[in-house]
C-alpha positions in Angstrom: 101.4 145.3 50.9 103.5 143.9 48.0 104.0 147.2 46.3 104.9 150.8 47.0 101.8 153.0 47.6 100.6 154.9 44.5 98.0 157.2 46.1 97.9 160.5 44.3 97.5 163.1 47.1 98.7 166.7 47.4 102.3 166.5 48.7 103.2 163.5 46.6 105.2 163.2 43.4 106.3 160.7 40.7 110.0 160.2 40.4 111.2 162.8 37.9 107.6 163.9 37.6 107.0 161.0 35.2 103.7 159.1 35.6 105.4 155.9 34.3 107.7 155.9 37.3 104.6 156.1 39.6 103.1 153.1 37.8 106.3 151.1 38.4 107.6 152.4 41.7 104.7 154.1 43.4 104.6 157.8 44.4 107.0 159.6 46.7 105.8 161.4 49.8 107.2 163.8 52.4 106.8 162.4 55.9 103.9 164.7 57.0 101.9 163.8 53.9 102.6 160.0 54.4 101.3 160.4 58.0 98.3 162.5 56.9 99.5 165.3 59.2 99.9 169.1 58.7 103.0 170.0 56.7 104.4 171.8 59.8 105.2 168.3 61.1 108.1 168.2 58.6 109.9 170.7 60.8 108.7 169.8 64.3 108.1 166.7 66.3 104.6 165.4 65.9 105.0 162.1 67.7 102.1 162.9 70.0 99.8 162.8 67.0 101.0 159.3 65.9 98.8 156.5 67.0 99.6 152.8 67.3 99.0 151.3 63.9 98.9 154.9 62.4 96.8 154.8 59.2 98.3 157.9 57.6 97.5 157.8 53.9 97.2 154.0 53.8 93.8 152.5 52.8 91.4 151.5 55.5 92.6 148.4 57.4 96.3 149.2 56.8 98.9 151.4 58.5 102.4 152.9 58.2 104.9 150.7 60.0 106.8 151.7 63.1 110.5 151.2 63.3 109.8 148.2 65.6 107.6 146.5 63.1 110.4 147.0 60.5 113.0 145.5 62.8 110.7 142.6 63.6 110.3 142.0 59.8 114.1 142.1 59.2 114.7 139.8 62.2 112.0 137.3 61.0 113.4 137.2 57.5 117.0 136.7 58.8 116.1 134.0 61.3 113.9 132.1 58.9 116.5 132.4 56.1 119.4 131.2 58.3 121.5 134.2 57.6 122.7 137.4 59.2 122.4 140.7 57.4 120.4 139.3 54.4 116.9 140.7 54.9 117.2 143.0 51.9 118.2 140.1 49.6 115.0 138.2 50.6 112.7 141.3 50.5 113.8 142.9 47.2 111.9 142.2 44.0 113.4 139.7 41.6 113.7 142.4 38.9 114.0 146.1 38.9 117.2 146.7 40.9 119.8 148.6 38.7 120.6 147.3 35.2 122.5 144.3 36.5 120.5 141.2 37.4 123.1 140.4 40.1 121.6 143.2 42.2 118.0 141.9 42.1 116.6 140.2 45.1 115.0 136.8 45.8 111.6 138.1 46.9 111.4 135.0 49.2 108.5 136.5 51.2 106.5 138.3 48.5 107.5 141.8 49.8 108.7 142.7 46.3 110.7 145.8 47.4 111.4 148.1 44.5 114.0 151.0 44.5 111.7 154.0 44.0 114.4 156.5 44.8 114.0 159.8 46.7 113.4 163.5 46.1 115.6 166.0 48.1 113.7 169.2 48.7 116.8 171.1 49.6 118.8 170.3 46.5 115.6 169.9 44.4 116.9 166.6 42.9 115.6 163.1 42.4 118.1 160.3 43.0 118.3 156.6 43.4 115.6 155.1 41.3 116.7 151.6 40.4 119.5 151.7 43.0 117.9 152.5 46.4 114.6 152.1 48.1 113.4 154.0 51.2 110.1 153.6 53.0 108.8 155.8 55.8 108.1 154.6 59.3 106.0 156.5 61.9 108.8 157.4 64.3 110.0 161.0 64.2 112.0 163.8 65.9 112.1 167.5 65.1 113.5 167.3 61.5 114.0 163.6 60.9 111.9 160.5 60.8 112.8 156.8 60.6 112.8 155.1 57.3 113.6 151.6 56.1 116.2 151.4 53.3 117.7 148.9 50.9 120.4 149.3 48.3 121.1 147.5 45.0 124.7 146.9 46.2 124.0 145.1 49.5 121.9 142.2 50.9 121.1 144.1 54.1 118.0 146.0 54.9 118.4 148.8 57.4 116.8 151.8 59.1 117.9 155.3 59.9 116.9 158.9 59.9 115.9 161.0 56.9 114.8 164.6 56.7 111.1 164.6 56.9 110.8 167.2 54.1 112.5 164.6 51.7 110.2 162.5 49.6 110.3 158.7 50.0 108.1 155.7 49.3 105.4 154.2 51.5 104.6 150.6 52.3 101.5 149.9 54.3 101.0 147.0 56.7 97.8 145.1 57.2 96.3 145.8 60.7 
């Protein structure tokens, strides 16, 4: 999918509650909403409810990526681009990253990653639009789930843990 998901469902928000941000960056979802699971899954492990190629809120024929699919994507990009640590540069959109064109990507593979930012439910703050992109993956533990991340400042793409109650973007992969 060459854009962040913009499926309006209970448990999703537009960055700063502004519909124009949804049109550009897609909606933000907590992990349980992205996975189409009960909200209790944001505070307990629900890995037994996650299927291979887990559909979540993706359209039919699409699924939320696992961390392994994300790692495969990063490795593919780096091996075919002849560089180490440059997957973000090749996956980021050519425009839309901070106010400085230097930070935009090359979009070599048509992934067109945009920095949709996040919403922190503990601090009740939005942050990062234009500067950082985070996309949910299916892998979880009690309070955290895996996400893919890219920053305007670096060429890398990475993955790590994020509180499942936080709101992040979703990218769907074709089955």
